[in-house]
KEMAR-740963 format. One record per residue (C-alpha): residue in three letters; x, y, z; chain; residue number from 1. Coordinates in pm, 1 decimal. Example, Ala and Ser with C-alpha at 12.3 -4.5 7.8 and 13.67 -1.06 7.14 Angstrom:
BEGIN
+--------+----------+----------+----------+------+------+
| kolvex |        u |        v |        w | tiza | senu |
+--------+----------+----------+----------+------+------+
|    ALA |   1230.0 |   -450.0 |    780.0 |    A |    1 |
|    SER |   1367.0 |   -106.0 |    714.0 |    A |    2 |
+--------+----------+----------+----------+------+------+
REM end
This chain:
BEGIN
+--------+----------+----------+----------+------+------+
| kolvex |        u |        v |        w | tiza | senu |
+--------+----------+----------+----------+------+------+
|    MET |  -3542.3 |   3688.2 |  -2772.0 |    A |    1 |
|    SER |  -3871.1 |   3886.7 |  -2838.8 |    A |    2 |
|    GLY |  -3953.3 |   4090.5 |  -3139.7 |    A |    3 |
|    THR |  -4216.2 |   4294.0 |  -3306.0 |    A |    4 |
|    HIS |  -4289.4 |   4037.3 |  -3594.3 |    A |    5 |
|    THR |  -4336.7 |   3675.2 |  -3617.6 |    A |    6 |
|    PRO |  -4006.2 |   3501.7 |  -3567.5 |    A |    7 |
|    ASN |  -3872.6 |   3299.7 |  -3871.3 |    A |    8 |
|    LEU |  -3649.9 |   3088.7 |  -3646.2 |    A |    9 |
|    THR |  -3766.4 |   2809.2 |  -3408.8 |    A |   10 |
|    LEU |  -3531.5 |   2647.1 |  -3162.1 |    A |   11 |
|    TYR |  -3634.7 |   2300.4 |  -3036.6 |    A |   12 |
|    PHE |  -3466.5 |   2306.4 |  -2696.8 |    A |   13 |
|    ALA |  -3431.8 |   2078.1 |  -2386.9 |    A |   14 |
|    PRO |  -3256.8 |   2239.3 |  -2067.6 |    A |   15 |
|    ARG |  -2921.2 |   2102.3 |  -1967.1 |    A |   16 |
|    THR |  -2831.8 |   1952.9 |  -2294.0 |    A |   17 |
|    ARG |  -2636.2 |   2053.9 |  -2608.1 |    A |   18 |
|    SER |  -2914.5 |   2288.0 |  -2676.9 |    A |   19 |
|    PHE |  -2752.2 |   2543.4 |  -2496.5 |    A |   20 |
|    ALA |  -2505.1 |   2598.4 |  -2785.8 |    A |   21 |
|    ALA |  -2797.5 |   2684.7 |  -3009.7 |    A |   22 |
|    LEU |  -2955.7 |   2893.0 |  -2751.7 |    A |   23 |
|    TRP |  -2651.4 |   3117.3 |  -2695.1 |    A |   24 |
|    LEU |  -2602.3 |   3139.1 |  -3067.1 |    A |   25 |
|    LEU |  -2951.8 |   3266.7 |  -3130.3 |    A |   26 |
|    GLU |  -2905.6 |   3530.7 |  -2848.9 |    A |   27 |
|    GLU |  -2579.2 |   3651.0 |  -3024.6 |    A |   28 |
|    LEU |  -2763.7 |   3659.5 |  -3353.7 |    A |   29 |
|    GLY |  -3005.9 |   3921.4 |  -3210.5 |    A |   30 |
|    GLU |  -3299.6 |   3809.9 |  -3429.7 |    A |   31 |
|    PRO |  -3634.5 |   3719.1 |  -3288.6 |    A |   32 |
|    TYR |  -3681.0 |   3337.3 |  -3248.6 |    A |   33 |
|    GLN |  -3940.3 |   3102.8 |  -3096.9 |    A |   34 |
|    LEU |  -3842.0 |   2869.7 |  -2820.6 |    A |   35 |
|    GLU |  -4012.8 |   2519.7 |  -2854.0 |    A |   36 |
|    SER |  -3888.5 |   2392.3 |  -2492.4 |    A |   37 |
|    PHE |  -3985.0 |   2025.2 |  -2373.0 |    A |   38 |
|    ASP |  -3913.4 |   1776.2 |  -2126.3 |    A |   39 |
|    PHE |  -3711.7 |   1463.1 |  -2262.8 |    A |   40 |
|    ALA |  -3958.9 |   1252.9 |  -2052.2 |    A |   41 |
|    THR |  -4235.3 |   1336.6 |  -2293.9 |    A |   42 |
|    GLY |  -4042.5 |   1158.4 |  -2588.0 |    A |   43 |
|    ARG |  -4134.9 |   1467.8 |  -2799.6 |    A |   44 |
|    HIS |  -3788.3 |   1423.6 |  -2974.9 |    A |   45 |
|    LYS |  -3883.3 |   1071.7 |  -3086.3 |    A |   46 |
|    GLN |  -4218.2 |   1170.2 |  -3247.1 |    A |   47 |
|    ALA |  -4264.7 |   1112.4 |  -3597.4 |    A |   48 |
|    ASP |  -4291.4 |   1488.3 |  -3706.0 |    A |   49 |
|    TYR |  -3978.2 |   1562.0 |  -3505.5 |    A |   50 |
|    LEU |  -3783.0 |   1280.9 |  -3670.5 |    A |   51 |
|    ALA |  -3887.7 |   1402.0 |  -4005.9 |    A |   52 |
|    LEU |  -3690.7 |   1717.8 |  -3933.3 |    A |   53 |
|    ASN |  -3414.2 |   1554.1 |  -3737.1 |    A |   54 |
|    PRO |  -3375.6 |   1185.0 |  -3807.9 |    A |   55 |
|    MET |  -3137.0 |   1153.6 |  -3496.8 |    A |   56 |
|    GLY |  -3405.1 |   1253.7 |  -3277.5 |    A |   57 |
|    LYS |  -3176.9 |   1481.8 |  -3078.6 |    A |   58 |
|    VAL |  -3151.9 |   1845.7 |  -2984.8 |    A |   59 |
|    PRO |  -3097.5 |   2116.1 |  -3069.0 |    A |   60 |
|    LEU |  -3280.4 |   2166.8 |  -3388.5 |    A |   61 |
|    VAL |  -3328.2 |   2493.9 |  -3553.3 |    A |   62 |
|    VAL |  -3605.0 |   2548.3 |  -3805.8 |    A |   63 |
|    ASP |  -3558.7 |   2865.5 |  -4034.0 |    A |   64 |
|    GLY |  -3895.9 |   2914.5 |  -4204.3 |    A |   65 |
|    GLU |  -3960.8 |   2566.5 |  -4346.0 |    A |   66 |
|    THR |  -3587.0 |   2461.6 |  -4337.1 |    A |   67 |
|    PRO |  -3484.9 |   2224.4 |  -4060.1 |    A |   68 |
|    VAL |  -3113.5 |   2247.9 |  -3961.3 |    A |   69 |
|    PRO |  -3003.5 |   1977.4 |  -3714.3 |    A |   70 |
|    GLU |  -2633.8 |   1946.3 |  -3596.2 |    A |   71 |
|    ILE |  -2491.5 |   2243.9 |  -3395.4 |    A |   72 |
|    GLY |  -2187.1 |   2288.5 |  -3636.4 |    A |   73 |
|    ALA |  -2408.8 |   2290.3 |  -3949.3 |    A |   74 |
|    MET |  -2660.6 |   2513.8 |  -3769.4 |    A |   75 |
|    ALA |  -2385.7 |   2772.2 |  -3669.1 |    A |   76 |
|    ILE |  -2254.2 |   2781.9 |  -4014.6 |    A |   77 |
|    TYR |  -2597.2 |   2822.6 |  -4192.5 |    A |   78 |
|    ILE |  -2730.2 |   3071.9 |  -3934.9 |    A |   79 |
|    ALA |  -2431.3 |   3292.2 |  -3932.5 |    A |   80 |
|    ASP |  -2417.4 |   3314.4 |  -4301.9 |    A |   81 |
|    ARG |  -2789.0 |   3335.7 |  -4353.1 |    A |   82 |
|    TYR |  -2818.8 |   3641.9 |  -4114.5 |    A |   83 |
|    VAL |  -2525.1 |   3834.8 |  -4199.7 |    A |   84 |
|    ALA |  -2603.7 |   4154.3 |  -4022.3 |    A |   85 |
|    ALA |  -2502.2 |   3987.5 |  -3686.5 |    A |   86 |
|    GLY |  -2141.3 |   3973.7 |  -3811.7 |    A |   87 |
|    LEU |  -2088.5 |   3617.9 |  -3668.4 |    A |   88 |
|    ALA |  -1912.6 |   3487.8 |  -3972.5 |    A |   89 |
|    PRO |  -1645.4 |   3605.9 |  -4208.5 |    A |   90 |
|    ALA |  -1763.8 |   3609.5 |  -4573.5 |    A |   91 |
|    ALA |  -1655.5 |   3330.9 |  -4823.7 |    A |   92 |
|    THR |  -1396.6 |   3570.8 |  -4968.9 |    A |   93 |
|    ASP |  -1266.0 |   3696.9 |  -4636.3 |    A |   94 |
|    ALA |   -907.7 |   3567.9 |  -4545.9 |    A |   95 |
|    ALA |  -1027.1 |   3475.7 |  -4201.7 |    A |   96 |
|    ARG |  -1279.1 |   3219.3 |  -4358.5 |    A |   97 |
|    PRO |  -1073.9 |   2908.4 |  -4358.6 |    A |   98 |
|    ALA |   -963.0 |   2970.0 |  -3992.4 |    A |   99 |
|    TYR |  -1323.9 |   3018.3 |  -3904.0 |    A |  100 |
|    LEU |  -1434.6 |   2692.2 |  -4067.8 |    A |  101 |
|    ARG |  -1125.2 |   2496.5 |  -3906.3 |    A |  102 |
|    TRP |  -1247.5 |   2592.5 |  -3577.1 |    A |  103 |
|    MET |  -1617.5 |   2514.4 |  -3644.5 |    A |  104 |
|    PHE |  -1517.9 |   2143.0 |  -3728.5 |    A |  105 |
|    PHE |  -1259.5 |   2123.2 |  -3454.5 |    A |  106 |
|    ALA |  -1529.9 |   2150.0 |  -3201.7 |    A |  107 |
|    SER |  -1704.4 |   1836.4 |  -3315.3 |    A |  108 |
|    ALA |  -1425.2 |   1640.6 |  -3488.5 |    A |  109 |
|    ILE |  -1145.6 |   1708.5 |  -3233.8 |    A |  110 |
|    MET |  -1265.9 |   1836.1 |  -2912.1 |    A |  111 |
|    GLU |  -1568.2 |   1589.0 |  -2850.3 |    A |  112 |
|    PRO |  -1384.7 |   1277.6 |  -2904.4 |    A |  113 |
|    ALA |  -1086.3 |   1402.7 |  -2713.3 |    A |  114 |
|    PHE |  -1303.2 |   1497.0 |  -2427.9 |    A |  115 |
|    ALA |  -1457.4 |   1148.5 |  -2434.0 |    A |  116 |
|    GLN |  -1107.3 |    999.1 |  -2439.8 |    A |  117 |
|    LYS |  -1022.3 |   1197.2 |  -2132.8 |    A |  118 |
|    LEU |  -1357.9 |   1134.4 |  -1952.5 |    A |  119 |
|    PHE |  -1383.1 |    756.4 |  -2016.4 |    A |  120 |
|    GLY |  -1004.3 |    688.5 |  -2000.9 |    A |  121 |
|    TRP |   -993.3 |    545.5 |  -2347.9 |    A |  122 |
|    GLU |   -662.1 |    427.0 |  -2469.2 |    A |  123 |
|    ALA |   -596.0 |    535.1 |  -2837.9 |    A |  124 |
|    SER |   -285.9 |    587.0 |  -3033.5 |    A |  125 |
|    ALA |   -235.7 |    966.5 |  -3113.4 |    A |  126 |
|    ALA |    -86.6 |    870.2 |  -3453.3 |    A |  127 |
|    THR |   -415.0 |    667.5 |  -3562.5 |    A |  128 |
|    VAL |   -707.8 |    880.1 |  -3440.0 |    A |  129 |
|    ALA |   -817.3 |   1212.5 |  -3592.7 |    A |  130 |
|    TRP |   -812.1 |   1396.4 |  -3269.5 |    A |  131 |
|    GLY |   -464.6 |   1308.4 |  -3166.0 |    A |  132 |
|    SER |   -498.2 |   1325.9 |  -2791.7 |    A |  133 |
|    TYR |   -661.2 |   1531.6 |  -2528.6 |    A |  134 |
|    GLU |   -330.8 |   1705.0 |  -2433.1 |    A |  135 |
|    GLN |   -267.2 |   1789.2 |  -2813.5 |    A |  136 |
|    MET |   -611.7 |   1936.6 |  -2849.3 |    A |  137 |
|    MET |   -577.4 |   2147.4 |  -2545.5 |    A |  138 |
|    GLN |   -230.8 |   2271.8 |  -2654.7 |    A |  139 |
|    VAL |   -364.0 |   2351.9 |  -3011.9 |    A |  140 |
|    LEU |   -650.0 |   2544.3 |  -2873.3 |    A |  141 |
|    ALA |   -441.6 |   2750.4 |  -2625.9 |    A |  142 |
|    ASP |   -210.1 |   2832.5 |  -2916.6 |    A |  143 |
|    GLY |   -515.5 |   2932.7 |  -3116.9 |    A |  144 |
|    LEU |   -581.6 |   3210.7 |  -2852.9 |    A |  145 |
|    THR |   -244.9 |   3375.9 |  -2848.9 |    A |  146 |
|    GLU |   -353.1 |   3628.9 |  -3137.0 |    A |  147 |
|    GLY |   -641.9 |   3803.9 |  -2965.5 |    A |  148 |
|    PRO |   -939.9 |   3756.2 |  -2723.1 |    A |  149 |
|    TRP |  -1131.1 |   3526.5 |  -2967.3 |    A |  150 |
|    LEU |  -1047.7 |   3254.2 |  -3196.7 |    A |  151 |
|    LEU |  -1032.4 |   3498.2 |  -3506.6 |    A |  152 |
|    GLY |   -830.0 |   3745.4 |  -3311.1 |    A |  153 |
|    GLU |  -1027.1 |   4058.7 |  -3237.0 |    A |  154 |
|    THR |  -1333.1 |   3948.0 |  -3409.5 |    A |  155 |
|    PHE |  -1593.6 |   3723.9 |  -3209.9 |    A |  156 |
|    SER |  -1767.2 |   3471.7 |  -3439.0 |    A |  157 |
|    ALA |  -2008.0 |   3165.2 |  -3426.5 |    A |  158 |
|    ALA |  -1691.0 |   2956.5 |  -3388.6 |    A |  159 |
|    ASP |  -1639.7 |   3097.5 |  -3044.2 |    A |  160 |
|    VAL |  -1995.1 |   2995.5 |  -2957.2 |    A |  161 |
|    VAL |  -1945.7 |   2634.0 |  -3086.1 |    A |  162 |
|    VAL |  -1596.1 |   2593.8 |  -2952.3 |    A |  163 |
|    GLY |  -1686.2 |   2778.7 |  -2617.8 |    A |  164 |
|    ASN |  -2004.2 |   2577.1 |  -2549.3 |    A |  165 |
|    ASN |  -1778.3 |   2269.5 |  -2544.2 |    A |  166 |
|    LEU |  -1548.5 |   2437.7 |  -2301.5 |    A |  167 |
|    VAL |  -1839.4 |   2533.9 |  -2074.3 |    A |  168 |
|    PHE |  -1931.4 |   2172.9 |  -2057.3 |    A |  169 |
|    GLY |  -1575.2 |   2058.3 |  -2015.9 |    A |  170 |
|    GLN |  -1540.4 |   2294.9 |  -1722.7 |    A |  171 |
|    MET |  -1862.1 |   2173.4 |  -1567.3 |    A |  172 |
|    ILE |  -1742.3 |   1805.6 |  -1559.9 |    A |  173 |
|    GLY |  -1394.4 |   1904.5 |  -1443.4 |    A |  174 |
|    ILE |  -1176.5 |   1842.6 |  -1757.9 |    A |  175 |
|    ILE |  -1111.2 |   2195.4 |  -1841.7 |    A |  176 |
|    PRO |   -896.6 |   2430.1 |  -1630.1 |    A |  177 |
|    THR |  -1022.4 |   2747.7 |  -1466.4 |    A |  178 |
|    ASP |   -687.6 |   2926.7 |  -1530.0 |    A |  179 |
|    GLY |   -433.5 |   2983.1 |  -1799.9 |    A |  180 |
|    PRO |   -531.9 |   3098.3 |  -2173.8 |    A |  181 |
|    ILE |   -825.4 |   2867.7 |  -2201.0 |    A |  182 |
|    GLY |   -970.6 |   2957.5 |  -1840.2 |    A |  183 |
|    GLU |   -926.9 |   3323.7 |  -1929.9 |    A |  184 |
|    TYR |  -1118.0 |   3274.3 |  -2265.3 |    A |  185 |
|    LEU |  -1394.7 |   3122.9 |  -2085.2 |    A |  186 |
|    VAL |  -1433.8 |   3400.4 |  -1845.3 |    A |  187 |
|    ARG |  -1451.9 |   3644.9 |  -2153.2 |    A |  188 |
|    LEU |  -1716.2 |   3435.0 |  -2299.0 |    A |  189 |
|    LYS |  -1927.4 |   3413.6 |  -1998.2 |    A |  190 |
|    ALA |  -1914.9 |   3778.8 |  -1957.1 |    A |  191 |
|    ARG |  -2086.7 |   3828.6 |  -2297.9 |    A |  192 |
|    GLU |  -2444.2 |   3964.5 |  -2251.5 |    A |  193 |
|    ALA |  -2577.2 |   3696.9 |  -2501.9 |    A |  194 |
|    PHE |  -2416.2 |   3419.1 |  -2305.4 |    A |  195 |
|    GLN |  -2584.3 |   3567.4 |  -1979.9 |    A |  196 |
|    ARG |  -2921.2 |   3589.5 |  -2150.7 |    A |  197 |
|    ALA |  -2895.9 |   3238.1 |  -2261.4 |    A |  198 |
|    GLU |  -2790.0 |   3128.1 |  -1918.4 |    A |  199 |
|    ALA |  -3089.4 |   3296.1 |  -1767.4 |    A |  200 |
|    ILE |  -3328.5 |   3113.7 |  -2016.4 |    A |  201 |
|    GLU |  -3150.3 |   2790.1 |  -1949.2 |    A |  202 |
|    MET |  -3218.2 |   2843.6 |  -1579.3 |    A |  203 |
|    ARG |  -3582.4 |   2934.1 |  -1629.5 |    A |  204 |
|    GLU |  -3651.0 |   2626.1 |  -1863.7 |    A |  205 |
|    GLY |  -3459.1 |   2400.9 |  -1618.1 |    A |  206 |
|    GLU |  -3700.0 |   2494.2 |  -1343.3 |    A |  207 |
|    ARG |  -3987.0 |   2408.2 |  -1563.2 |    A |  208 |
|    PHE |  -3867.4 |   2058.7 |  -1656.8 |    A |  209 |
|    PRO |  -3669.5 |   1790.8 |  -1462.0 |    A |  210 |
|    VAL |  -3309.3 |   1745.3 |  -1533.1 |    A |  211 |
|    ALA |  -3253.1 |   1514.0 |  -1835.4 |    A |  212 |
|    ALA |  -2978.6 |   1473.1 |  -2093.8 |    A |  213 |
|    GLU |  -2928.9 |   1295.1 |  -2398.0 |    A |  214 |
+--------+----------+----------+----------+------+------+
REM end
């Protein structure tokens, strides 16, 4: 997103990767940012200066001034709290804060392994793994959408970006339905102007660089 002053935020981004979540988040934020887009084939994400910022050598990575913030969940919590004017997070004293944090961690701790279980056919006892099962994860998520259009009811938050991005990916690979409460939630997410701006940037950058994912 363009601005009239030098952006404080920099997003390290590679098209068709998990980077999309951070791109969408920054578009929702409404603050100017610099996009450092690159092709994985260059190995940019494995160079020493990048690894000093994100030792995992993955994308996305946001740098706020001189502060690097890797990992999308941490990034979303940090950015939403740091730039409060966007209204993407309830305050620490807000009664909705526990639910907000729950959904933030649900995205990585429950959804991602449940997706992998479904996709790769893992056999795991629901009683012994933290995510329970793919079916349980889906039911909990559907139940969480009964109170309003968003995870926090009437209020859209950064949690919707993090959870929603997982669902967008899941729908692309055929493990998330297009109907029912989750499918309807995805329709609402994709109708957001920030999502559509991020999608346009993703398409533009995808044309610049070959398809690659990590």
